[in-house]
N, C-alpha and C positions, 0 to 999 in steps of 0.2 A: 807411649803409655805399655807396650807390650813388654820392652825391658825392664821396667821395673816391677812388673808382676810376678808375684812369686807362684811358683810352682806347686800346684795342687797335686798329690798323689792320693788316687782312690783306690781301695782294693775291695774287690765283690767275690766273696766266697759263693760258690755255686754247687749243686748236685740235683741233677734231674728237675731242674726249673725252666726246661723249654717253654711252657706255655707263658711264662712271664719276664724270662732274662732279655728277649730284644727289647722290649719298653724300659726296663731296666738301661741295660745300654745308651740307646736311644737320648733318654734324662741326662747322661754325663755327654755325650756328644753334642747335642741340642742347648748345651749351655754356651757353646759356640766360646770358651775360654781358652786362649791360646798357649796357654800353658800348663796342661793336663795331661796326668799320668795314668793311664789306665791300667790297672793288674788285676788279671783274673784267675783266681785259683779254684780248678773245679776236682772235684773228689771221685772222678772216673763217671761221670754220667752215660746213662746207657739208653737216653731217648733222645731228642732232638738238640740238644744244649748245644752239642758241641759243632753241629751245622751251623746255627745260629752265630755263636761266636766267631767260627772263620768269615761269615758273612761281613763281619766289620772289624777284618785283620788289620786293616788300614789306620784303624784308629784306636786298637789296642796296644799297647808296648809290652805288654808280656801276658803269655798264658801257658797256662799248663794243666793236663787233666789226668791225673792220677788216682790211686786210692791216697787217703789221709785219715788222722783220726780226730775228725769231727770239725766244727767250724772253727773253734780256738787254735787247731792246729794251723789251719789254712790261712788263718787270718795272721800269724806269725810268719807265715811261709812267704806271704805277698808283702808283710812289713819290712822284712828284713831286706828285701832289694829296694824298697821305694827311696825316690831320691828327691820326692819334693822338700817346698820348705812346709808345706801343711799337708796333714793327713786325714782323712776320714774312712768312714768303710760302709758299704750301701749291700744289705743283702738283695739278691737276685731276684725279690718280687716288691720289692719298694724304689721310688722314684725321687729323683732331684726336681724342683721344678722353679721356674721365675728368678731366673740368672743371680741365685744362690752362689756360686764361685765368685762373682764379680763383688756381691756382698761382702765375704770373708775376705776377699784380697783386699779391699779397699780398708774393710776394718782393720787388716794386718799391717797396711801400710802405714797407717794412723797409730794405733795402739803396739802394735807388735806382740800382741795375745801370747797367752802361754797355750790357752784352749778357750773355745766359745761354744756358747749354745745359742741355737735359735729354737724358733717354733716348730712344731711338725703336724702335719693334718694327719690324721686318723680316721679310717673308715672301710667301708667294702670297696669305695672306687673315690677319686679325687673328687664328684659331684658329688657322691653320699660320705660325706664324713666332717669331721668338729675340728676346730685348733686345740693340739695339748701344748697348750703356752709354759716352755720353760721357766719353772720356778728355782730359783737358787735361795736354798735354804741353809739353816746352818750347817755345819759339817756333822755334827751328830746327826739330826735328823735327813741328811741327805744319807748318810751312811744306812739308815733304817729303810729306805725307801727312795728308788731313782726317780725323781723329780725331772728328767731333762732325757729328750728322745733322741737314742743311738744316731738315727738318721739326719738329725741337725745339729750333730756335733762335732767340731774339728780341732785339731791340738798340731802344735809346733813339732816336727819331726825331731827325732832326736833329744826331745825333753827329759824321756825317761830312759834307762838301760832296757834294750830289746834282749829278749821278749817280752811284749806289753802282755799278754792275754793267758791266763793261767789254764794249760790244757785239760786240767781235771775237772773244768766245768764246761757246760755244753748252753747253758740260757743265761747266766749273770754274769759272764767274763766281762762283759761291756763294763758293766755296774762295777765291777772288782777294778778295770783299769782306771775308771773315772774317779773311783774313791783315791785311787793313788794320786790321780792329778791333784784332786783337790787340797788332798794331804801336804802334797810337796807344793803346790803353786795357789793357795788358795780357790775360792769360789771361781768358776769361770766368766769370762766375759761374756754379757746377753747381749745379743741382737735382736733385736725385736722385729722380728721378719720371720715369714713362713715360708719355707724354701726346701720342704720335703716332705712326702706322702711316705705313710706307712699305712 
């Protein structure tokens, strides 16, 4: 089974998130998925972020801490070296849950999707949260309002020319990227599973 598993590359952009990033890293390690590539792009944190990252160096494939031009720039740096079949990114205060990598892997082997959206828990903690169900609307409605959670979205590497994220944007660069995916490949495959927390 392991040989046939697609590699999943996850990029974590971070900056002074020492209070949260350990839980984020562990949520990836604890997937126990055999082909995970974990890339952390830190913007030069001055808190305890670096010490926490070094604690898990054996499970991190690439790490750099240096001044950057914001989240979109950090993501582009990370994905420029990502070698997985499937890509995703997780902010340094979000979590993956409940074997989501295995679910994504099984779906990819079955359907060879270009991109997929799944449900996301949203709240102040996993215990105090509600489900944000990924709703796949028409292209026009999707452009007007992002109806999927970035934390629950995965896409095929090299599906679009890199860099993927508009570095002039800091808050909706994921939505613009997803619009590009929709425009090129149609609506995402829907996975009726809640495997991440925002």
